[in-house]
ZADO-986613 format. One record per atom (N, C-alpha, C): residue number from 1; atom name; x, y, z; residue in one letter. Coordinates in steps of 0.05 Angstrom, whole numbers, plus 32768, in hexadecimal, padded with zeros to 4 digits. Atoms other than C-alpha are relative to their C-alpha. Example, Ala and Ser with C-alpha at 12.3 -4.5 7.8 and 13.67 -1.06 7.14 Angstrom:
2
{rec 1,"N",{8012,7FE8,8000},"a"}
{rec 1,"CA",{80F6,7FA6,809C},"a"}
{rec 1,"C",{8012,8018,8000},"a"}
{rec 2,"N",{7FF0,7FE8,7FFF},"s"}
{rec 2,"CA",{8111,7FEB,808F},"s"}
{rec 2,"C",{7FF1,8016,800E},"s"}
% end
This chain:
80
{rec 1,"N",{7FF5,7FF7,7FEE},"m"}
{rec 1,"CA",{8089,8195,7E39},"m"}
{rec 1,"C",{7FE9,800D,8006},"m"}
{rec 2,"N",{8010,7FF4,7FEF},"s"}
{rec 2,"CA",{8054,81AF,7E66},"s"}
{rec 2,"C",{8009,801A,8010},"s"}
{rec 3,"N",{7FF2,7FE5,7FF1},"k"}
{rec 3,"CA",{8061,81FB,7E83},"k"}
{rec 3,"C",{7FF8,7FF2,8027},"k"}
{rec 4,"N",{8003,8003,7FE4},"i"}
{rec 4,"CA",{8066,81F5,7ED1},"i"}
{rec 4,"C",{7FFA,801D,800F},"i"}
{rec 5,"N",{8014,7FE6,7FED},"i"}
{rec 5,"CA",{8042,822C,7F03},"i"}
{rec 5,"C",{8003,7FF4,8017},"i"}
{rec 6,"N",{7FFE,8007,7FDA},"y"}
{rec 6,"CA",{8058,822B,7F4F},"y"}
{rec 6,"C",{7FEE,801B,800C},"y"}
{rec 7,"N",{800E,7FE8,7FE5},"l"}
{rec 7,"CA",{8027,824B,7F83},"l"}
{rec 7,"C",{8011,800D,800A},"l"}
{rec 8,"N",{7FF3,7FF7,7FF3},"k"}
{rec 8,"CA",{8039,8278,7FA7},"k"}
{rec 8,"C",{8010,7FFB,801D},"k"}
{rec 9,"N",{8006,8017,7FF0},"t"}
{rec 9,"CA",{8032,824A,7FE0},"t"}
{rec 9,"C",{8020,7FF2,8001},"t"}
{rec 10,"N",{7FE6,8014,7FFF},"a"}
{rec 10,"CA",{8060,821D,7FC7},"a"}
{rec 10,"C",{8019,8007,7FFB},"a"}
{rec 11,"N",{7FEA,7FF6,800A},"y"}
{rec 11,"CA",{8095,8244,7FA9},"y"}
{rec 11,"C",{800E,8015,8024},"y"}
{rec 12,"N",{7FFE,7FF4,7FE9},"k"}
{rec 12,"CA",{8094,8267,7FEB},"k"}
{rec 12,"C",{800F,7FF1,8013},"k"}
{rec 13,"N",{7FFB,8012,7FF5},"t"}
{rec 13,"CA",{80A4,8227,800B},"t"}
{rec 13,"C",{8022,7FF6,7FF0},"t"}
{rec 14,"N",{7FEC,8011,801B},"l"}
{rec 14,"CA",{80D4,8212,7FD3},"l"}
{rec 14,"C",{801E,800F,8007},"l"}
{rec 15,"N",{7FED,7FEE,7FF3},"s"}
{rec 15,"CA",{8101,8254,7FE8},"s"}
{rec 15,"C",{8009,7FFE,8013},"s"}
{rec 16,"N",{7FF5,800B,7FE2},"k"}
{rec 16,"CA",{810F,823F,802F},"k"}
{rec 16,"C",{8013,7FE9,7FFD},"k"}
{rec 17,"N",{7FEB,801C,800C},"y"}
{rec 17,"CA",{8133,81FF,800F},"y"}
{rec 17,"C",{801C,8009,8002},"y"}
{rec 18,"N",{7FE0,8002,800D},"d"}
{rec 18,"CA",{8186,81FC,800E},"d"}
{rec 18,"C",{7FFE,7FF9,7FE5},"d"}
{rec 19,"N",{7FF9,8003,8021},"q"}
{rec 19,"CA",{8199,8204,7FC9},"q"}
{rec 19,"C",{7FFD,7FE3,7FEF},"q"}
{rec 20,"N",{7FFF,8018,800E},"r"}
{rec 20,"CA",{81A3,81B8,7FC3},"r"}
{rec 20,"C",{7FEE,7FF8,7FF8},"r"}
{rec 21,"N",{8018,8010,8001},"t"}
{rec 21,"CA",{8160,81A4,7FD1},"t"}
{rec 21,"C",{7FEB,800E,7FEF},"t"}
{rec 22,"N",{801E,7FF5,8011},"q"}
{rec 22,"CA",{813A,81D7,7FA8},"q"}
{rec 22,"C",{8006,7FF6,7FEC},"q"}
{rec 23,"N",{7FF6,8009,801D},"k"}
{rec 23,"CA",{8164,81BF,7F6A},"k"}
{rec 23,"C",{7FF8,7FE4,7FFA},"k"}
{rec 24,"N",{800C,801D,7FFF},"r"}
{rec 24,"CA",{8152,8178,7F7D},"r"}
{rec 24,"C",{7FE2,7FFD,7FF9},"r"}
{rec 25,"N",{801F,8001,8004},"v"}
{rec 25,"CA",{8102,8185,7F83},"v"}
{rec 25,"C",{7FFC,8016,7FE5},"v"}
{rec 26,"N",{800F,7FFF,801C},"v"}
{rec 26,"CA",{80FD,81B4,7F46},"v"}
{rec 26,"C",{800C,7FF3,7FEA},"v"}
{rec 27,"N",{7FFB,801C,801F},"a"}
{rec 27,"CA",{8125,8182,7F1D},"a"}
{rec 27,"C",{7FF4,7FEC,7FFA},"a"}
{rec 28,"N",{8015,8012,7FF3},"a"}
{rec 28,"CA",{80F5,814C,7F3A},"a"}
{rec 28,"C",{7FE6,800C,7FF3},"a"}
{rec 29,"N",{8018,7FFA,8004},"i"}
{rec 29,"CA",{80C2,8178,7F25},"i"}
{rec 29,"C",{7FF5,800A,7FE0},"i"}
{rec 30,"N",{800A,8002,801A},"d"}
{rec 30,"CA",{80CC,818C,7EE2},"d"}
{rec 30,"C",{8007,7FE2,7FE9},"d"}
{rec 31,"N",{7FFC,8016,8016},"k"}
{rec 31,"CA",{80D9,8147,7ECC},"k"}
{rec 31,"C",{7FE2,7FF0,8000},"k"}
{rec 32,"N",{8015,800F,8005},"i"}
{rec 32,"CA",{8094,8138,7EDA},"i"}
{rec 32,"C",{7FF0,8000,7FDE},"i"}
{rec 33,"N",{8014,8018,7FEE},"p"}
{rec 33,"CA",{8064,8106,7EC8},"p"}
{rec 33,"C",{801B,7FED,800B},"p"}
{rec 34,"N",{7FEA,8010,7FF0},"q"}
{rec 34,"CA",{80AA,80E2,7EDB},"q"}
{rec 34,"C",{8003,8005,8018},"q"}
{rec 35,"N",{7FFB,7FF5,7FE6},"g"}
{rec 35,"CA",{80B0,80D2,7F21},"g"}
{rec 35,"C",{7FE7,7FEC,8014},"g"}
{rec 36,"N",{801D,8006,7FE7},"d"}
{rec 36,"CA",{8086,80B5,7F5F},"d"}
{rec 36,"C",{7FED,800E,8008},"d"}
{rec 37,"N",{801C,7FEF,8008},"i"}
{rec 37,"CA",{8040,80D0,7F49},"i"}
{rec 37,"C",{7FEE,7FEC,8005},"i"}
{rec 38,"N",{801B,800F,7FF6},"k"}
{rec 38,"CA",{8002,80BE,7F6F},"k"}
{rec 38,"C",{7FE6,8012,7FF6},"k"}
{rec 39,"N",{8015,7FEA,7FF6},"k"}
{rec 39,"CA",{7FC1,80DA,7F69},"k"}
{rec 39,"C",{7FF7,8004,8019},"k"}
{rec 40,"N",{8010,7FFF,7FDC},"i"}
{rec 40,"CA",{7F9F,80FB,7FAC},"i"}
{rec 40,"C",{7FE8,8000,7FF8},"i"}
{rec 41,"N",{801D,8001,8002},"k"}
{rec 41,"CA",{7F5A,80E8,7FAE},"k"}
{rec 41,"C",{7FF2,800E,8019},"k"}
{rec 42,"N",{800A,8001,7FEC},"t"}
{rec 42,"CA",{7F51,8102,7FF1},"t"}
{rec 42,"C",{7FFB,801D,8006},"t"}
{rec 43,"N",{8000,7FE0,8008},"y"}
{rec 43,"CA",{7F53,8153,7FD8},"y"}
{rec 43,"C",{7FE1,8002,7FEC},"y"}
{rec 44,"N",{8017,7FF1,801B},"h"}
{rec 44,"CA",{7F14,8173,7FB5},"h"}
{rec 44,"C",{800C,8006,7FEE},"h"}
{rec 45,"N",{7FFE,8002,801D},"m"}
{rec 45,"CA",{7F38,817E,7F7A},"m"}
{rec 45,"C",{8009,7FE6,7FF2},"m"}
{rec 46,"N",{7FFF,8025,8004},"p"}
{rec 46,"CA",{7F33,8141,7F4D},"p"}
{rec 46,"C",{8015,8002,7FEE},"p"}
{rec 47,"N",{7FE5,8007,8012},"n"}
{rec 47,"CA",{7F7A,814C,7F26},"n"}
{rec 47,"C",{8010,8006,8014},"n"}
{rec 48,"N",{7FE0,7FF7,7FF2},"l"}
{rec 48,"CA",{7FA5,8151,7F5F},"l"}
{rec 48,"C",{8017,7FE5,800C},"l"}
{rec 49,"N",{7FED,8014,8000},"f"}
{rec 49,"CA",{7FE6,8129,7F63},"f"}
{rec 49,"C",{8016,8008,8014},"f"}
{rec 50,"N",{7FE8,7FFF,7FF8},"r"}
{rec 50,"CA",{801D,811B,7F8F},"r"}
{rec 50,"C",{801E,7FFE,7FF9},"r"}
{rec 51,"N",{7FE8,800E,800E},"l"}
{rec 51,"CA",{8064,8119,7F7C},"l"}
{rec 51,"C",{8016,8001,8016},"l"}
{rec 52,"N",{7FF1,800A,7FE6},"r"}
{rec 52,"CA",{8097,80FA,7FAD},"r"}
{rec 52,"C",{801C,8007,7FF2},"r"}
{rec 53,"N",{7FDE,7FF9,8001},"i"}
{rec 53,"CA",{80DF,8115,7FB3},"i"}
{rec 53,"C",{800F,8001,8015},"i"}
{rec 54,"N",{7FF7,8006,7FE8},"g"}
{rec 54,"CA",{80FD,80F4,7FE8},"g"}
{rec 54,"C",{7FF6,8001,801A},"g"}
{rec 55,"N",{8015,7FFA,7FE0},"k"}
{rec 55,"CA",{80DF,810C,802C},"k"}
{rec 55,"C",{7FF0,8019,7FF9},"k"}
{rec 56,"N",{800D,7FE8,800A},"y"}
{rec 56,"CA",{80CB,8146,7FFE},"y"}
{rec 56,"C",{7FEA,7FF9,7FEC},"y"}
{rec 57,"N",{8014,8003,8019},"r"}
{rec 57,"CA",{8083,814A,7FDB},"r"}
{rec 57,"C",{7FF7,8013,7FF5},"r"}
{rec 58,"N",{8009,7FEF,800F},"a"}
{rec 58,"CA",{8066,8173,7FAA},"a"}
{rec 58,"C",{7FE4,7FF9,7FF7},"a"}
{rec 59,"N",{801B,8000,8008},"l"}
{rec 59,"CA",{801B,8175,7F9F},"l"}
{rec 59,"C",{7FF3,8013,7FE5},"l"}
{rec 60,"N",{8008,7FF2,801C},"y"}
{rec 60,"CA",{8002,818F,7F5B},"y"}
{rec 60,"C",{7FE3,7FF1,7FF3},"y"}
{rec 61,"N",{801D,800C,8012},"y"}
{rec 61,"CA",{7FC5,818B,7F26},"y"}
{rec 61,"C",{8008,800C,7FE8},"y"}
{rec 62,"N",{7FFE,7FF5,801D},"l"}
{rec 62,"CA",{7FC6,8195,7EE2},"l"}
{rec 62,"C",{7FE1,800B,7FF9},"l"}
{rec 63,"N",{8010,7FEE,800D},"d"}
{rec 63,"CA",{7F9D,81C9,7EBA},"d"}
{rec 63,"C",{8006,7FFE,7FE8},"d"}
{rec 64,"N",{7FF4,800A,801B},"d"}
{rec 64,"CA",{7FA5,81B5,7E73},"d"}
{rec 64,"C",{8016,7FFE,7FF9},"d"}
{rec 65,"N",{7FDF,8007,8006},"e"}
{rec 65,"CA",{7FEA,81BD,7E5F},"e"}
{rec 65,"C",{800B,800D,8016},"e"}
{rec 66,"N",{7FF3,7FF0,7FEE},"i"}
{rec 66,"CA",{8000,81DE,7E9E},"i"}
{rec 66,"C",{7FFC,7FF8,801C},"i"}
{rec 67,"N",{8000,8013,7FF1},"i"}
{rec 67,"CA",{8016,81B7,7EDA},"i"}
{rec 67,"C",{8008,8018,8019},"i"}
{rec 68,"N",{8005,7FE6,7FEB},"v"}
{rec 68,"CA",{8008,81EB,7F1D},"v"}
{rec 68,"C",{800A,7FE5,801A},"v"}
{rec 69,"N",{7FED,8008,7FEB},"i"}
{rec 69,"CA",{8034,81D8,7F54},"i"}
{rec 69,"C",{7FF0,800A,801C},"i"}
{rec 70,"N",{8010,7FF2,7FEA},"v"}
{rec 70,"CA",{8006,81E6,7F92},"v"}
{rec 70,"C",{8014,7FFD,8018},"v"}
{rec 71,"N",{7FF4,7FFC,7FEB},"k"}
{rec 71,"CA",{802F,81D2,7FC9},"k"}
{rec 71,"C",{801F,7FF1,8008},"k"}
{rec 72,"N",{7FE7,800E,7FFA},"i"}
{rec 72,"CA",{8075,81B8,7FE2},"i"}
{rec 72,"C",{800E,8007,8017},"i"}
{rec 73,"N",{7FFF,8005,7FE2},"d"}
{rec 73,"CA",{8083,819E,8025},"d"}
{rec 73,"C",{8012,7FE5,800F},"d"}
{rec 74,"N",{7FF6,8019,7FFB},"t"}
{rec 74,"CA",{80A2,8163,804D},"t"}
{rec 74,"C",{7FEA,7FF1,8004},"t"}
{rec 75,"N",{8018,8017,8000},"r"}
{rec 75,"CA",{8079,8123,804D},"r"}
{rec 75,"C",{7FF4,7FFD,801F},"r"}
{rec 76,"N",{800A,7FFA,7FEA},"g"}
{rec 76,"CA",{8067,8130,8091},"g"}
{rec 76,"C",{7FE8,8012,8002},"g"}
{rec 77,"N",{801B,7FEC,8009},"d"}
{rec 77,"CA",{8040,8172,8084},"d"}
{rec 77,"C",{7FFB,8009,7FE7},"d"}
{rec 78,"N",{8009,7FFB,8019},"i"}
{rec 78,"CA",{8032,8174,803C},"i"}
{rec 78,"C",{7FE1,7FF9,8008},"i"}
{rec 79,"N",{801D,800C,8004},"y"}
{rec 79,"CA",{7FE7,8156,8047},"y"}
{rec 79,"C",{7FF4,8013,801E},"y"}
{rec 80,"N",{8010,7FE9,7FED},"d"}
{rec 80,"CA",{7FD5,818F,8087},"d"}
{rec 80,"C",{7FED,800F,7FF5},"d"}
% end
């Protein structure tokens, strides 16, 4: 199992959600690499991926054995 690190912006956004949503998002992130995952090609980071969690998305990248959660937001706002 890989170590998971949340960047400050991702953690701050996650903390604004209700308890049920927080648990759902964290549970999906804990199951990486399972889930609806796609590689993001439009950003400048070579190993950036998107995890779909219902209407929410989590952007993350892999750094050796560490999963770094960059951003968590709704579908319409994640790519801004």
